[in-house]
N, C-alpha and C positions, 0 to 999 in steps of 0.2 A: 314779516316774510318767513314762512316755514318751508324748508327745502326737504323734498321727499326722495328723489333719486338724483344722484350726481356722482361725478368722479373728478379727482384732481391728480394730474400726472406731474409730480414734482420732478423737474428735469434738470440734471446737472450735465454740463457739456464742457469739454476741453479738447485738446489735441495732443497727440503723442509726438514728441521730438524723435526723429529717426527716419529710416528709409520708408518707402511706401509699404503698406501692409498687404500681405497676401491673405485677403479675407477668406478665400476658399479654404486655405489651410487653417486659418483662425477658427473657422466653423467647427472643425474637428478638434482643435486643441482646447477650445473652451469646454467641450463636453468631455474630452479625455481627462482634463484636469479635475473634473467633477464640479467646476464652478457653475456650469450650465446643465440643466436637465435636457434641453433640446436647443439646437441652433439651426437656423435656416438661412442659406445664402440667397442673395437676390435673384439668382438664376434658378432657384428651386431646389438645389441640392441640400439635403437635410440630414442631420446627424443627431442621434439620440442614444440613450443608454437603456438597455433592456436586460434585466437580471444580471447586472454587473458587466455586461459586454457592450461594446460600441456597435451600433447598427447604423446603416446608411440607406438612403433612398432618394428619390427625386419627386418633389411635389410639383404636380402639373395643375395649372389653372386654365380651364377651358371656358372662355368668355363667350357670352351671347353676342351676336352682331351689334346690338345696340348698347352693349356693356352693362345692361340692366341686371344681369345675373351672371353667376360664375359657378362652375362645378370644380371642386377642389378634390384631387385624388392623389394617392401616394403610390409610387412605383418602386418597391423595394429593390435594392441592389442584390446581386447573388449573395446568399448567406444572410440577407437581411429580411427574411420572410416574416419575422416577428415585428409587427408594426409597433408604433408607440402605444403605450398604455398609461393609465393613471394620469398624473399631471402632465407627462410628456405628450399624451394625446390631446389634452386640453390646450397645451402650448402650441402644438402643431396646428390645430384648428384656428387658434387666434392669429398665428403667424401667416397662415394662408389667407385668412380674411383680411388681414392688414395689408398684405401685398396686393390683393385685389382692389382694395380701396385706394392704394397708391396709384395703381394703373388707371382707375377711374378719374382721379384728379389730374394726372400728368400724361394720360394717353399712353400710346405704345412706345414712347421714347425710352431709351435706356437711362432712366432717371427715377429716383436718385442714383448716383453712380454706384459702382459695385460696393456692396455692404453685406454684413451678416447680422442677423437679429437673434439674440440669445435670451433665453428665459432662465432666470437664476433662482426660481422657487419662491419662497416666502420669507420675508424678514419680519420680525416682531419687535417693536420698540416698547419699552416699559418706562413710565414716568411715575414715581411714587410707588404705590403698592402694585402687586401683580395683576390686580383687576383693571388697572388703568393702562391699557395698551393699545397700540395701533398696528394693524396688519398691512404690510406693504408687499407688492408684487413687483420686484425689480426686473426691468427689461433693458438689455444692453444692445446698443446699435454701434457697430464699428465700421467705418468707411475706409476705403483703400487709401484715401488722402491722409489718414491719421486722425481725422475728426472722430470723436467718440461721444456718444450720448448715453447717459444712465437715467432711466425713467423709473421713478418709484410710483407705481400705480396704486392709488388709494381709492377704495370703493365705498360708497355710502353704506352706513350700517343697517339699513332697513327700517329706520324709524324717522319720524319728523325731527329735523334739526333747526333750531332757531338761528336767525342770521348772526347774532352775536357769537354763539358757539361755533358756527360754521367758519367765521372769519378768524376768531381767536385761536381755535383749537386745530382747525384743518388747513385753512389757507395759509396761516402763519406757522405751520408746523415746523418750518425751518428755524424758527426762533426759540422753540421749546427744547430745553436740554433734557436728555433722557438718561436714566440710570443704568439701563442694561439693554443690549440688543442681541436677540437670538438670530443667528444666520445659519447658512449651511456649514456643516463641519469642514468642508473643503476651504471655504473662505476664512473660517476661524483659524485654520492651520496656515494656509498660504499667505494670509494677511501679515502674520508675524514673520514668516520666512522671507517674504519679499521685502519687508521693512529693513531687516538686518542685512540681507544679502545685497540690497541696493546701495548700501553704504560704500565708502571708498574701499579699494582693494585691501584686504587684510592679510597679514602673515599667516602661514599655515597653522601655527598653534592656536590662533584665534578662530580660524575656520573650523578647526577640530572642536573647539569649545562650543561654537555656535551649533554645530551638528548635534552635539550631546544635549545642549539645552533645547533644541528643536524637538529632539526625540522625547524628552520629558514633557514638553508642551503638548505634543501630539497625544501622549498617553493621557494627559489631563483632559484634553478635548474629548477623547474617546470615552472617558469615564463620565463626562457630563453631557454626552449626546443623548438626546431623547427623540422619540418618534411620536408625533401627535397628529391628529386629524384636524383639518381646517377646510371648510367649504367643500367637504366631500373628498378631499385628497389627503394623502399622508406625506408629511415632510419631516426629514431629519433635521434637528436643530441643535446648535451648540452656542454658548455665549461667546461673543466677540471680545477680545481683550481691549481694554481702554487705556488711553495715555493719561487720563485724569479722572477726577471724580464724576464729571458730567461730560457728555459729548452731544453733538448736534447732528442733524441730518446731513449737513455739509461734511462733517468729519467722517460719517459712514460712507458717503459718496466718494470722497477722496481716497479712503482706504480701499474701497472696492475698485476704483479706477486704477490705482497704483498696482493693485494685485493683478488686474487684467494686463497691464503693461508688462508685468513680470512674466506672466504665463505666455504671452505672445512672443516673448524673447526666448522661449524654449530653454528654460534653466536646466543645467545638468543634474544628474542624480547625486547622491551623497559622495560617491568616490570621485566623480568628475569635479564636483565643487571643491573637495578637499585638495585635489591635485592642482587644479587650474583656477579656482575661484570663479566668479561670474560677474561680468559687466554686460548686462543686457543691452540690446540695440535701441530699446524704447524707454523713454521716461516722460513723465507728465510735462506738458508745456508750461510756459510762464503765465498762463491765464486760464481761468475757469469761470463759469457763470452758473447760477442756479435761479430758476424761476418756475412758478406753477402755471400749468395750463389747465384751466378749469372748464368742466363740461357740466352744465346744469340741464337736466332733461325733464324733470317734473318738480313742481312746487305749487303751494297752495295759492289760489287766485290767478293761476296761469291763464293768459288771454289767448284768443284764437289767432291773432296776428302778432308778429314780432314787434311791429311799430307800437301796438297797444301795450305790450309788455314794457317797452322802453319808456313810455309815458307814465304808466301806472307804478312802475318800480324804479323810477329814475334815482331816487335817493338811495335805495338798496344797492342798485348797480354801482353807484358811485362809491359806496362804502366798501364793496368788494374790491373795486379797482384800486381804492386807496389803501386797502388792507387795514382799515381802521373803522370800528363801529362808532356810530354817532353817540356822543355823550353830552350832558348838559353844558359842559365847558367847551367842547369841540364839535360844533354843528357842521355836518357834511354839506357840501353844495347840493342843491336840489336837482341838478342835472348832471349826467355822466361827464367826466372830465375828458373823455374821448368819444368820438362819434361811432355809431354803428356802421361798420364797413360792408355789411351784407346788402346786396342789391335788391334781394327779394324779401318776402315777408314770412319765410318759414322758420328762420332763426335769426338771432342777433349775434354779431361778433364784435368784440372790443379788443383792440390790440395796443399794447404799450411795450416799452423796452423791458419792463419788469414782469409782465404776465400777459396771457391771453384769456379771454372769457367768451365762452360760447353758450348761448341760452336759447332753448327751443320754444316755439309756440305750439299751441294745440293743433293748428292746421298742419304745421310741419311734421308733428308726430304722426298724425293721421296718414299723411302721404307716404310715410316710411313703414307702415304696418306690414306690407307684403314682403318686406326684406327683414322682418324682425329677427333679432339675434339675442339669445338669452344673456349674452355678455354686453348687450347694448352697443355692439360693434357697429351696427347700422347707423347709430346716432353719433358715434364718437370717433371711429377709426379714420374716416376721411379728414376730419378736423385735426386730429392728432398727427396724421401724415403731413398735413400742411405745416403744423407747428414744428415738426421735426426738420422740415426743410428751412424754416426760419432759423432754427438753431444751427443747422449745418452751414448756411450761408454766413451767419454771424461769426462762427468759429473759423471758417475759411479766411475771412477778412483778418481776424486776429493772427492766425498762423502766417498769413502773407506778410503782415507787418513785421513779425519776428524774423522771418526769412530775410526780408530786406534789411532789417537792422543788423543782422549777423552776417550778411554777405553770402548767404547760401544760394547762389544764382540758379543752380540746377533745380533745387526744390522750389525756388521762387517761381520759375517759369512754369513748372508743372501745376502749382497751386493757382497761379494766375489764370491758366487756361480753364481749370475747373471752376473758378469763380465766374469767369465770363460765360461759361456754359450755363451755370446756375442762374445767372441774371437773365439770360436770354430765354431759358425755358420758363422761368417764373413770369416773364412778360407775356409769354404766349400760352400759358396754361389754360386760361379761359377766355371767352370772347368778350367778357365784361371787365377785364382788368382787375378783378377782385383780389386775386392772389398777389398781383403786383402791388396793390395798395397795402395788403397785409405786410408784405416784405418791407415797404417803406416805413410803415408805422412801427414795425417791430425792431427797427435798427436802433442800436444803443445811443446813437447821437441825436435821436429825435426827441 
């Protein structure tokens, strides 16, 4: 099996301990901190940076009566006449298209609950020499309940990839240690700042020492920051400090999520920190998970119908789901270890507690041609929107368990209502019960 076009969204999810999050304010704070290039609230309010200044506007989605098409426009706020450009413009188009796909899947309900979607630019991971690297496009989704998702979008490199390389190098990327990670200069700086300031309350002389060390660290970041072009966009990059010789994708995810919790806590400036210290209202919860959501759109030998793909590539599908390529000593089963949950024959979907796999048929691709999107959003975003809700529901369950365990009754009741709402909407999202089945199969206890 040779894979030609595909994407993997390596998704890390957790929840923040603390009060409910004002996600509308978070939309601005994430851009103001320079962690995000652009952020869009679920109601359309959008914040981006233009020539060093914060700009705001409202993204409007005008849907056709049959929801088969959507016109996405920007209405800038006063003083925001300069719209997004560069990567911010690309992020805005993707965020608008993704929101449209969410509305197609879940209808006109206010679901998912209030959230903000932020685009963090490009991360580059190096393993071995500089020529062996992976480019990831991180997307952050923060819900008002405290559930937060960090999706590392990995796009196929534009050449045929054999199944073995696909599984070992890309599906199992979370297992591969990397030597260096280039991220945005803001994350490189705030990652260290949040790590030390999140420690227990320090005496004033140690806070002064930390401020001095942070200033030196920021100078080092500035001296190592470079600007390079990738996929037609310019990104500022700086190396992220490591705690050891090697780190993994999970380490990068947890560093990013802890930094987000720090930023949402509105840390004081240097003088305020020196005088009062900082104990932010948010910290990472006691649980996190990571799993890939795999979208295969084109591959050699692709069949017209999804059921034919399932039969012809049963062994290959099983190897992807098992995240293990068949070897002479370990022969994979000849049939997928989970059933195709799609009712129709346009694509196949396989869901387990450790991953989801979506695989298109030729007929399915043909039916989508009139909605073609250069980012393959017409093939991926609706599926990824469903995967995000699976992650959201899973983390609500975990957060609910912790609230019950620690006797936080007010937070418990609030999360319980959100979980009941989620289960009800998933049960009603389609007439065929498909999303309900995905929810059941994606639960960690299955």
